[in-house]
C-alpha positions as protocol buffer text, in pm:
chain_id: "A"
residue {
  index: 1
  type: MET
  ca { x: -5037 y: -3480 z: 531 }
}
residue {
  index: 2
  type: ALA
  ca { x: -4678 y: -3291 z: 690 }
}
residue {
  index: 3
  type: SER
  ca { x: -4443 y: -3518 z: 782 }
}
residue {
  index: 4
  type: HIS
  ca { x: -4361 y: -3504 z: 1140 }
}
residue {
  index: 5
  type: ASP
  ca { x: -4047 y: -3703 z: 1142 }
}
residue {
  index: 6
  type: ASN
  ca { x: -3845 y: -3526 z: 1407 }
}
residue {
  index: 7
  type: GLU
  ca { x: -4118 y: -3520 z: 1668 }
}
residue {
  index: 8
  type: ARG
  ca { x: -3945 y: -3644 z: 1997 }
}
residue {
  index: 9
  type: TYR
  ca { x: -4188 y: -3774 z: 2322 }
}
residue {
  index: 10
  type: LEU
  ca { x: -4082 y: -3492 z: 2582 }
}
residue {
  index: 11
  type: HIS
  ca { x: -4076 y: -3731 z: 2827 }
}
residue {
  index: 12
  type: GLY
  ca { x: -3848 y: -3972 z: 2669 }
}
residue {
  index: 13
  type: HIS
  ca { x: -3830 y: -4348 z: 2793 }
}
residue {
  index: 14
  type: HIS
  ca { x: -3651 y: -4334 z: 3132 }
}
residue {
  index: 15
  type: GLU
  ca { x: -3722 y: -4594 z: 3392 }
}
residue {
  index: 16
  type: SER
  ca { x: -3854 y: -4289 z: 3582 }
}
residue {
  index: 17
  type: VAL
  ca { x: -4123 y: -4180 z: 3347 }
}
residue {
  index: 18
  type: LEU
  ca { x: -4225 y: -4586 z: 3304 }
}
residue {
  index: 19
  type: ARG
  ca { x: -4286 y: -4641 z: 3640 }
}
residue {
  index: 20
  type: SER
  ca { x: -4522 y: -4304 z: 3645 }
}
residue {
  index: 21
  type: HIS
  ca { x: -4729 y: -4418 z: 3399 }
}
residue {
  index: 22
  type: SER
  ca { x: -4752 y: -4733 z: 3545 }
}
residue {
  index: 23
  type: TRP
  ca { x: -4944 y: -4650 z: 3810 }
}
residue {
  index: 24
  type: ARG
  ca { x: -5234 y: -4545 z: 3517 }
}
residue {
  index: 25
  type: THR
  ca { x: -5540 y: -4795 z: 3518 }
}
residue {
  index: 26
  type: ALA
  ca { x: -5862 y: -4723 z: 3362 }
}
residue {
  index: 27
  type: GLU
  ca { x: -6044 y: -4663 z: 3662 }
}
residue {
  index: 28
  type: ASN
  ca { x: -5798 y: -4375 z: 3763 }
}
residue {
  index: 29
  type: SER
  ca { x: -5764 y: -4242 z: 3386 }
}
residue {
  index: 30
  type: ALA
  ca { x: -6017 y: -4344 z: 3157 }
}
residue {
  index: 31
  type: ALA
  ca { x: -6317 y: -4382 z: 3399 }
}
residue {
  index: 32
  type: TYR
  ca { x: -6507 y: -4107 z: 3140 }
}
residue {
  index: 33
  type: LEU
  ca { x: -6496 y: -4403 z: 2871 }
}
residue {
  index: 34
  type: ILE
  ca { x: -6554 y: -4711 z: 3065 }
}
residue {
  index: 35
  type: PRO
  ca { x: -6952 y: -4666 z: 3050 }
}
residue {
  index: 36
  type: GLU
  ca { x: -6940 y: -4675 z: 2674 }
}
residue {
  index: 37
  type: LEU
  ca { x: -6713 y: -5006 z: 2673 }
}
residue {
  index: 38
  type: LYS
  ca { x: -6922 y: -5334 z: 2535 }
}
residue {
  index: 39
  type: SER
  ca { x: -6831 y: -5724 z: 2542 }
}
residue {
  index: 40
  type: GLY
  ca { x: -6690 y: -5773 z: 2216 }
}
residue {
  index: 41
  type: GLN
  ca { x: -6602 y: -5430 z: 2114 }
}
residue {
  index: 42
  type: ASP
  ca { x: -6293 y: -5395 z: 1944 }
}
residue {
  index: 43
  type: VAL
  ca { x: -6050 y: -5134 z: 2082 }
}
residue {
  index: 44
  type: LEU
  ca { x: -5717 y: -4932 z: 1949 }
}
residue {
  index: 45
  type: ASP
  ca { x: -5500 y: -4779 z: 2218 }
}
residue {
  index: 46
  type: VAL
  ca { x: -5289 y: -4509 z: 2072 }
}
residue {
  index: 47
  type: GLY
  ca { x: -5003 y: -4433 z: 2255 }
}
residue {
  index: 48
  type: SER
  ca { x: -5023 y: -4761 z: 2510 }
}
residue {
  index: 49
  type: GLY
  ca { x: -4710 y: -4686 z: 2693 }
}
residue {
  index: 50
  type: PRO
  ca { x: -4682 y: -4985 z: 2961 }
}
residue {
  index: 51
  type: GLY
  ca { x: -4969 y: -5073 z: 2896 }
}
residue {
  index: 52
  type: THR
  ca { x: -5167 y: -5129 z: 3236 }
}
residue {
  index: 53
  type: ILE
  ca { x: -5462 y: -4907 z: 3097 }
}
residue {
  index: 54
  type: THR
  ca { x: -5496 y: -5090 z: 2781 }
}
residue {
  index: 55
  type: LEU
  ca { x: -5449 y: -5430 z: 2961 }
}
residue {
  index: 56
  type: ASP
  ca { x: -5792 y: -5292 z: 3148 }
}
residue {
  index: 57
  type: LEU
  ca { x: -5965 y: -5197 z: 2837 }
}
residue {
  index: 58
  type: ALA
  ca { x: -5907 y: -5595 z: 2714 }
}
residue {
  index: 59
  type: ARG
  ca { x: -6079 y: -5705 z: 3043 }
}
residue {
  index: 60
  type: LEU
  ca { x: -6369 y: -5458 z: 2998 }
}
residue {
  index: 61
  type: VAL
  ca { x: -6416 y: -5525 z: 2634 }
}
residue {
  index: 62
  type: SER
  ca { x: -6334 y: -5943 z: 2665 }
}
residue {
  index: 63
  type: PRO
  ca { x: -6375 y: -6138 z: 2424 }
}
residue {
  index: 64
  type: GLY
  ca { x: -6356 y: -5828 z: 2153 }
}
residue {
  index: 65
  type: ARG
  ca { x: -5990 y: -5749 z: 2021 }
}
residue {
  index: 66
  type: VAL
  ca { x: -5767 y: -5523 z: 2188 }
}
residue {
  index: 67
  type: VAL
  ca { x: -5440 y: -5373 z: 2031 }
}
residue {
  index: 68
  type: GLY
  ca { x: -5190 y: -5126 z: 2163 }
}
residue {
  index: 69
  type: ILE
  ca { x: -4948 y: -4944 z: 1974 }
}
residue {
  index: 70
  type: ASP
  ca { x: -4633 y: -4740 z: 2070 }
}
residue {
  index: 71
  type: ALA
  ca { x: -4359 y: -4631 z: 1928 }
}
residue {
  index: 72
  type: SER
  ca { x: -4119 y: -4744 z: 2152 }
}
residue {
  index: 73
  type: GLU
  ca { x: -4023 y: -5133 z: 2051 }
}
residue {
  index: 74
  type: GLN
  ca { x: -3879 y: -5231 z: 2431 }
}
residue {
  index: 75
  type: VAL
  ca { x: -4181 y: -5049 z: 2539 }
}
residue {
  index: 76
  type: VAL
  ca { x: -4427 y: -5235 z: 2326 }
}
residue {
  index: 77
  type: ALA
  ca { x: -4171 y: -5586 z: 2449 }
}
residue {
  index: 78
  type: ASN
  ca { x: -4236 y: -5503 z: 2841 }
}
residue {
  index: 79
  type: ALA
  ca { x: -4584 y: -5431 z: 2754 }
}
residue {
  index: 80
  type: ASN
  ca { x: -4677 y: -5776 z: 2549 }
}
residue {
  index: 81
  type: GLY
  ca { x: -4464 y: -5957 z: 2847 }
}
residue {
  index: 82
  type: LEU
  ca { x: -4682 y: -5800 z: 3091 }
}
residue {
  index: 83
  type: ALA
  ca { x: -5032 y: -5925 z: 2883 }
}
residue {
  index: 84
  type: TYR
  ca { x: -4881 y: -6263 z: 2903 }
}
residue {
  index: 85
  type: ASP
  ca { x: -4794 y: -6252 z: 3301 }
}
residue {
  index: 86
  type: ASN
  ca { x: -5162 y: -6158 z: 3332 }
}
residue {
  index: 87
  type: ASP
  ca { x: -5282 y: -6406 z: 3069 }
}
residue {
  index: 88
  type: LEU
  ca { x: -5443 y: -6178 z: 2884 }
}
residue {
  index: 89
  type: HIS
  ca { x: -5531 y: -6318 z: 2515 }
}
residue {
  index: 90
  type: ASN
  ca { x: -5748 y: -6047 z: 2360 }
}
residue {
  index: 91
  type: VAL
  ca { x: -5471 y: -5768 z: 2328 }
}
residue {
  index: 92
  type: SER
  ca { x: -5144 y: -5778 z: 2162 }
}
residue {
  index: 93
  type: PHE
  ca { x: -4903 y: -5438 z: 2152 }
}
residue {
  index: 94
  type: HIS
  ca { x: -4729 y: -5314 z: 1881 }
}
residue {
  index: 95
  type: THR
  ca { x: -4503 y: -5032 z: 1730 }
}
residue {
  index: 96
  type: GLY
  ca { x: -4666 y: -4758 z: 1537 }
}
residue {
  index: 97
  type: ASP
  ca { x: -4742 y: -4404 z: 1439 }
}
residue {
  index: 98
  type: ALA
  ca { x: -5040 y: -4246 z: 1542 }
}
residue {
  index: 99
  type: TYR
  ca { x: -5040 y: -4020 z: 1204 }
}
residue {
  index: 100
  type: HIS
  ca { x: -5016 y: -4356 z: 989 }
}
residue {
  index: 101
  type: LEU
  ca { x: -5170 y: -4629 z: 1190 }
}
residue {
  index: 102
  type: ASP
  ca { x: -5139 y: -4980 z: 1005 }
}
residue {
  index: 103
  type: PHE
  ca { x: -5472 y: -5040 z: 986 }
}
residue {
  index: 104
  type: GLU
  ca { x: -5801 y: -5067 z: 740 }
}
residue {
  index: 105
  type: ASP
  ca { x: -6081 y: -4825 z: 741 }
}
residue {
  index: 106
  type: GLU
  ca { x: -6340 y: -4843 z: 984 }
}
residue {
  index: 107
  type: SER
  ca { x: -6127 y: -5130 z: 1186 }
}
residue {
  index: 108
  type: PHE
  ca { x: -6220 y: -5066 z: 1566 }
}
residue {
  index: 109
  type: ASP
  ca { x: -6532 y: -4955 z: 1751 }
}
residue {
  index: 110
  type: VAL
  ca { x: -6303 y: -4737 z: 1999 }
}
residue {
  index: 111
  type: VAL
  ca { x: -5985 y: -4541 z: 1946 }
}
residue {
  index: 112
  type: HIS
  ca { x: -5804 y: -4447 z: 2263 }
}
residue {
  index: 113
  type: ALA
  ca { x: -5547 y: -4182 z: 2359 }
}
residue {
  index: 114
  type: HIS
  ca { x: -5424 y: -4088 z: 2705 }
}
residue {
  index: 115
  type: GLN
  ca { x: -5182 y: -3815 z: 2746 }
}
residue {
  index: 116
  type: VAL
  ca { x: -5114 y: -3876 z: 2373 }
}
residue {
  index: 117
  type: LEU
  ca { x: -5252 y: -3572 z: 2196 }
}
residue {
  index: 118
  type: GLN
  ca { x: -5071 y: -3254 z: 2387 }
}
residue {
  index: 119
  type: HIS
  ca { x: -4728 y: -3409 z: 2257 }
}
residue {
  index: 120
  type: LEU
  ca { x: -4775 y: -3415 z: 1865 }
}
residue {
  index: 121
  type: VAL
  ca { x: -4714 y: -3108 z: 1624 }
}
residue {
  index: 122
  type: ASP
  ca { x: -5049 y: -3152 z: 1434 }
}
residue {
  index: 123
  type: PRO
  ca { x: -5318 y: -3307 z: 1678 }
}
residue {
  index: 124
  type: VAL
  ca { x: -5613 y: -3275 z: 1440 }
}
residue {
  index: 125
  type: ALA
  ca { x: -5411 y: -3476 z: 1188 }
}
residue {
  index: 126
  type: ALA
  ca { x: -5421 y: -3732 z: 1452 }
}
residue {
  index: 127
  type: LEU
  ca { x: -5797 y: -3741 z: 1524 }
}
residue {
  index: 128
  type: ARG
  ca { x: -5834 y: -3754 z: 1121 }
}
residue {
  index: 129
  type: GLU
  ca { x: -5642 y: -4090 z: 1126 }
}
residue {
  index: 130
  type: PHE
  ca { x: -5834 y: -4234 z: 1419 }
}
residue {
  index: 131
  type: ARG
  ca { x: -6200 y: -4103 z: 1250 }
}
residue {
  index: 132
  type: ARG
  ca { x: -6049 y: -4318 z: 984 }
}
residue {
  index: 133
  type: VAL
  ca { x: -5972 y: -4630 z: 1142 }
}
residue {
  index: 134
  type: LEU
  ca { x: -6312 y: -4607 z: 1319 }
}
residue {
  index: 135
  type: LYS
  ca { x: -6621 y: -4801 z: 1264 }
}
residue {
  index: 136
  type: PRO
  ca { x: -6955 y: -4615 z: 1202 }
}
residue {
  index: 137
  type: GLY
  ca { x: -7121 y: -4536 z: 1556 }
}
residue {
  index: 138
  type: GLY
  ca { x: -6795 y: -4564 z: 1708 }
}
residue {
  index: 139
  type: ILE
  ca { x: -6585 y: -4340 z: 1954 }
}
residue {
  index: 140
  type: VAL
  ca { x: -6286 y: -4186 z: 1950 }
}
residue {
  index: 141
  type: ALA
  ca { x: -6183 y: -4092 z: 2340 }
}
residue {
  index: 142
  type: ALA
  ca { x: -5892 y: -3885 z: 2447 }
}
residue {
  index: 143
  type: ARG
  ca { x: -5802 y: -3732 z: 2751 }
}
residue {
  index: 144
  type: ASP
  ca { x: -5526 y: -3522 z: 2804 }
}
residue {
  index: 145
  type: VAL
  ca { x: -5368 y: -3270 z: 3095 }
}
residue {
  index: 146
  type: ASP
  ca { x: -5430 y: -2911 z: 3042 }
}
residue {
  index: 147
  type: TYR
  ca { x: -5101 y: -2766 z: 3245 }
}
residue {
  index: 148
  type: GLY
  ca { x: -5245 y: -2413 z: 3313 }
}
residue {
  index: 149
  type: ALA
  ca { x: -5467 y: -2549 z: 3556 }
}
residue {
  index: 150
  type: THR
  ca { x: -5182 y: -2730 z: 3764 }
}
residue {
  index: 151
  type: VAL
  ca { x: -5210 y: -2660 z: 4137 }
}
residue {
  index: 152
  type: TRP
  ca { x: -5020 y: -2729 z: 4450 }
}
residue {
  index: 153
  type: TYR
  ca { x: -4955 y: -2617 z: 4773 }
}
residue {
  index: 154
  type: PRO
  ca { x: -4679 y: -2557 z: 4948 }
}
residue {
  index: 155
  type: GLU
  ca { x: -4665 y: -2301 z: 4687 }
}
residue {
  index: 156
  type: LEU
  ca { x: -4244 y: -2369 z: 4642 }
}
residue {
  index: 157
  type: PRO
  ca { x: -4110 y: -2115 z: 4389 }
}
residue {
  index: 158
  type: GLY
  ca { x: -3901 y: -2442 z: 4257 }
}
residue {
  index: 159
  type: ILE
  ca { x: -4233 y: -2599 z: 4172 }
}
residue {
  index: 160
  type: SER
  ca { x: -4354 y: -2273 z: 4001 }
}
residue {
  index: 161
  type: GLU
  ca { x: -3964 y: -2299 z: 3857 }
}
residue {
  index: 162
  type: TRP
  ca { x: -4053 y: -2691 z: 3746 }
}
residue {
  index: 163
  type: LEU
  ca { x: -4393 y: -2564 z: 3562 }
}
residue {
  index: 164
  type: ARG
  ca { x: -4203 y: -2236 z: 3330 }
}
residue {
  index: 165
  type: VAL
  ca { x: -3951 y: -2476 z: 3200 }
}
residue {
  index: 166
  type: TYR
  ca { x: -4210 y: -2790 z: 3100 }
}
residue {
  index: 167
  type: VAL
  ca { x: -4416 y: -2525 z: 2925 }
}
residue {
  index: 168
  type: GLU
  ca { x: -4189 y: -2385 z: 2760 }
}
residue {
  index: 169
  type: ALA
  ca { x: -3959 y: -2751 z: 2631 }
}
residue {
  index: 170
  type: ALA
  ca { x: -4310 y: -2837 z: 2554 }
}
residue {
  index: 171
  type: ASN
  ca { x: -4373 y: -2579 z: 2322 }
}
residue {
  index: 172
  type: ALA
  ca { x: -4015 y: -2577 z: 2171 }
}
residue {
  index: 173
  type: SER
  ca { x: -4132 y: -2962 z: 2070 }
}
residue {
  index: 174
  type: GLY
  ca { x: -4400 y: -2868 z: 1914 }
}
residue {
  index: 175
  type: GLY
  ca { x: -4651 y: -2968 z: 2165 }
}
residue {
  index: 176
  type: GLU
  ca { x: -4928 y: -2812 z: 2365 }
}
residue {
  index: 177
  type: PRO
  ca { x: -4908 y: -2823 z: 2724 }
}
residue {
  index: 178
  type: HIS
  ca { x: -5243 y: -2693 z: 2742 }
}
residue {
  index: 179
  type: ALA
  ca { x: -5415 y: -2931 z: 2585 }
}
residue {
  index: 180
  type: GLY
  ca { x: -5683 y: -3069 z: 2772 }
}
residue {
  index: 181
  type: ARG
  ca { x: -5897 y: -2702 z: 2693 }
}
residue {
  index: 182
  type: ARG
  ca { x: -5836 y: -2802 z: 2283 }
}
residue {
  index: 183
  type: LEU
  ca { x: -5944 y: -3137 z: 2292 }
}
residue {
  index: 184
  type: LYS
  ca { x: -6289 y: -3056 z: 2213 }
}
residue {
  index: 185
  type: ALA
  ca { x: -6186 y: -2815 z: 1934 }
}
residue {
  index: 186
  type: TRP
  ca { x: -5970 y: -3043 z: 1770 }
}
residue {
  index: 187
  type: ALA
  ca { x: -6174 y: -3311 z: 1771 }
}
residue {
  index: 188
  type: HIS
  ca { x: -6438 y: -3064 z: 1581 }
}
residue {
  index: 189
  type: GLN
  ca { x: -6177 y: -2937 z: 1322 }
}
residue {
  index: 190
  type: ALA
  ca { x: -6064 y: -3315 z: 1252 }
}
residue {
  index: 191
  type: GLY
  ca { x: -6468 y: -3381 z: 1115 }
}
residue {
  index: 192
  type: PHE
  ca { x: -6662 y: -3497 z: 1430 }
}
residue {
  index: 193
  type: ASP
  ca { x: -6987 y: -3390 z: 1491 }
}
residue {
  index: 194
  type: HIS
  ca { x: -7091 y: -3508 z: 1774 }
}
residue {
  index: 195
  type: VAL
  ca { x: -6819 y: -3447 z: 2053 }
}
residue {
  index: 196
  type: SER
  ca { x: -6894 y: -3456 z: 2434 }
}
residue {
  index: 197
  type: ALA
  ca { x: -6670 y: -3291 z: 2731 }
}
residue {
  index: 198
  type: SER
  ca { x: -6565 y: -3346 z: 3066 }
}
residue {
  index: 199
  type: ALA
  ca { x: -6279 y: -3296 z: 3292 }
}
residue {
  index: 200
  type: SER
  ca { x: -6141 y: -3488 z: 3593 }
}
residue {
  index: 201
  type: VAL
  ca { x: -5879 y: -3417 z: 3831 }
}
residue {
  index: 202
  type: TRP
  ca { x: -5541 y: -3657 z: 3952 }
}
residue {
  index: 203
  type: CYS
  ca { x: -5487 y: -3545 z: 4275 }
}
residue {
  index: 204
  type: PHE
  ca { x: -5168 y: -3608 z: 4518 }
}
residue {
  index: 205
  type: SER
  ca { x: -5169 y: -3559 z: 4895 }
}
residue {
  index: 206
  type: SER
  ca { x: -5090 y: -3886 z: 5098 }
}
residue {
  index: 207
  type: PRO
  ca { x: -4768 y: -3964 z: 5218 }
}
residue {
  index: 208
  type: GLU
  ca { x: -4814 y: -4248 z: 4915 }
}
residue {
  index: 209
  type: GLU
  ca { x: -4908 y: -4031 z: 4674 }
}
residue {
  index: 210
  type: ARG
  ca { x: -4666 y: -3727 z: 4744 }
}
residue {
  index: 211
  type: GLU
  ca { x: -4358 y: -3973 z: 4803 }
}
residue {
  index: 212
  type: TRP
  ca { x: -4448 y: -4150 z: 4435 }
}
residue {
  index: 213
  type: TRP
  ca { x: -4520 y: -3829 z: 4229 }
}
residue {
  index: 214
  type: GLY
  ca { x: -4267 y: -3629 z: 4383 }
}
residue {
  index: 215
  type: SER
  ca { x: -3940 y: -3871 z: 4392 }
}
residue {
  index: 216
  type: SER
  ca { x: -4069 y: -3944 z: 4037 }
}
residue {
  index: 217
  type: TRP
  ca { x: -4057 y: -3614 z: 3912 }
}
residue {
  index: 218
  type: ALA
  ca { x: -3720 y: -3533 z: 4117 }
}
residue {
  index: 219
  type: GLU
  ca { x: -3601 y: -3750 z: 3903 }
}
residue {
  index: 220
  type: ARG
  ca { x: -3743 y: -3691 z: 3621 }
}
residue {
  index: 221
  type: ALA
  ca { x: -3601 y: -3316 z: 3608 }
}
residue {
  index: 222
  type: THR
  ca { x: -3267 y: -3439 z: 3620 }
}
residue {
  index: 223
  type: GLU
  ca { x: -3239 y: -3789 z: 3431 }
}
residue {
  index: 224
  type: SER
  ca { x: -3494 y: -3806 z: 3171 }
}
residue {
  index: 225
  type: ASP
  ca { x: -3522 y: -3682 z: 2821 }
}
residue {
  index: 226
  type: PHE
  ca { x: -3722 y: -3385 z: 2966 }
}
residue {
  index: 227
  type: ALA
  ca { x: -3402 y: -3286 z: 3109 }
}
residue {
  index: 228
  type: ALA
  ca { x: -3184 y: -3321 z: 2800 }
}
residue {
  index: 229
  type: ARG
  ca { x: -3502 y: -3099 z: 2594 }
}
residue {
  index: 230
  type: ALA
  ca { x: -3492 y: -2839 z: 2875 }
}
residue {
  index: 231
  type: ILE
  ca { x: -3114 y: -2784 z: 2857 }
}
residue {
  index: 232
  type: GLU
  ca { x: -3110 y: -2845 z: 2479 }
}
residue {
  index: 233
  type: SER
  ca { x: -3396 y: -2587 z: 2376 }
}
residue {
  index: 234
  type: GLY
  ca { x: -3251 y: -2332 z: 2667 }
}
residue {
  index: 235
  type: HIS
  ca { x: -3509 y: -2338 z: 2920 }
}
residue {
  index: 236
  type: ALA
  ca { x: -3324 y: -2473 z: 3191 }
}
residue {
  index: 237
  type: ASP
  ca { x: -2973 y: -2523 z: 3302 }
}
residue {
  index: 238
  type: LEU
  ca { x: -2862 y: -2810 z: 3499 }
}
residue {
  index: 239
  type: ASP
  ca { x: -2821 y: -2649 z: 3816 }
}
residue {
  index: 240
  type: ASP
  ca { x: -3168 y: -2500 z: 3775 }
}
residue {
  index: 241
  type: LEU
  ca { x: -3290 y: -2873 z: 3676 }
}
residue {
  index: 242
  type: LYS
  ca { x: -3115 y: -3019 z: 4033 }
}
residue {
  index: 243
  type: ALA
  ca { x: -3268 y: -2728 z: 4231 }
}
residue {
  index: 244
  type: ILE
  ca { x: -3646 y: -2807 z: 4088 }
}
residue {
  index: 245
  type: ALA
  ca { x: -3561 y: -3184 z: 4153 }
}
residue {
  index: 246
  type: ALA
  ca { x: -3484 y: -3036 z: 4526 }
}
residue {
  index: 247
  type: ALA
  ca { x: -3833 y: -2838 z: 4503 }
}
residue {
  index: 248
  type: TRP
  ca { x: -3992 y: -3174 z: 4434 }
}
residue {
  index: 249
  type: ARG
  ca { x: -3840 y: -3378 z: 4703 }
}
residue {
  index: 250
  type: GLU
  ca { x: -3911 y: -3077 z: 4947 }
}
residue {
  index: 251
  type: TRP
  ca { x: -4256 y: -3094 z: 4815 }
}
residue {
  index: 252
  type: SER
  ca { x: -4281 y: -3483 z: 4903 }
}
residue {
  index: 253
  type: SER
  ca { x: -4191 y: -3408 z: 5289 }
}
residue {
  index: 254
  type: ALA
  ca { x: -4464 y: -3134 z: 5340 }
}
residue {
  index: 255
  type: GLN
  ca { x: -4731 y: -3315 z: 5570 }
}
residue {
  index: 256
  type: ASP
  ca { x: -4978 y: -3055 z: 5393 }
}
residue {
  index: 257
  type: GLY
  ca { x: -4845 y: -3129 z: 5065 }
}
residue {
  index: 258
  type: TRP
  ca { x: -5164 y: -3102 z: 4800 }
}
residue {
  index: 259
  type: PHE
  ca { x: -5104 y: -3127 z: 4402 }
}
residue {
  index: 260
  type: SER
  ca { x: -5398 y: -3146 z: 4151 }
}
residue {
  index: 261
  type: LEU
  ca { x: -5380 y: -3199 z: 3771 }
}
residue {
  index: 262
  type: LEU
  ca { x: -5693 y: -3129 z: 3571 }
}
residue {
  index: 263
  type: HIS
  ca { x: -5711 y: -3334 z: 3223 }
}
residue {
  index: 264
  type: GLY
  ca { x: -5966 y: -3195 z: 2986 }
}
residue {
  index: 265
  type: GLU
  ca { x: -6163 y: -3534 z: 2826 }
}
residue {
  index: 266
  type: VAL
  ca { x: -6350 y: -3569 z: 2461 }
}
residue {
  index: 267
  type: LEU
  ca { x: -6571 y: -3870 z: 2394 }
}
residue {
  index: 268
  type: ALA
  ca { x: -6592 y: -3760 z: 1943 }
}
residue {
  index: 269
  type: ARG
  ca { x: -6900 y: -3981 z: 1778 }
}
residue {
  index: 270
  type: LYS
  ca { x: -6835 y: -4134 z: 1404 }
}
């Protein structure tokens, strides 16, 4: 397996990013997996972030064991605090590496990864590692956005520029911003023979949704690691990013504002 030590998460862990991630639940981000979950299953959540999806998984498989791993020590500490605050004792969070999981072979019934594979230089290698720790008959569940199918209204040029910069910065980081359409192929390449694929959409349109999504990206456009990577890679300068932020604020205030993100999903059975 090639070395991946130089990989950097494009979004980083700025407060605006974590605020966005904390909106995610099993219902709005892993609905395709929920019918497969049963009481007593052991679940690994790779790239668990703030832990909101992970805690939902822990509730659904209780008393089964749920482990979340993330690269950031601070994010892991915060997620453990969230589990404590919610009085959940079958879930724990640890730092970890998607390519080198610190678990024995055949340790989990389910390995879940939400918005992870799109950021990896070698997603197939990661999926092979997920397969290694999966029990016979177990499932790898992965969901990733496909930015090539992103649609919005009003059709503001500044948001078109945001999408261009995002895709180019993601590619420069070694990721695949159109990952959703590739998940099924990646799972087959990783050695899974039984793969079912589906799709679902996030849609933001209400005043509350527009304010939340638009203000998050307005801030991320200039303050998060995304901004730094866009500038470092030469795909935008600060003035470009400020214009993108202004476009997001304009979209947020548009009464007819609408934004959708298509996601690919796979259930890969061992």
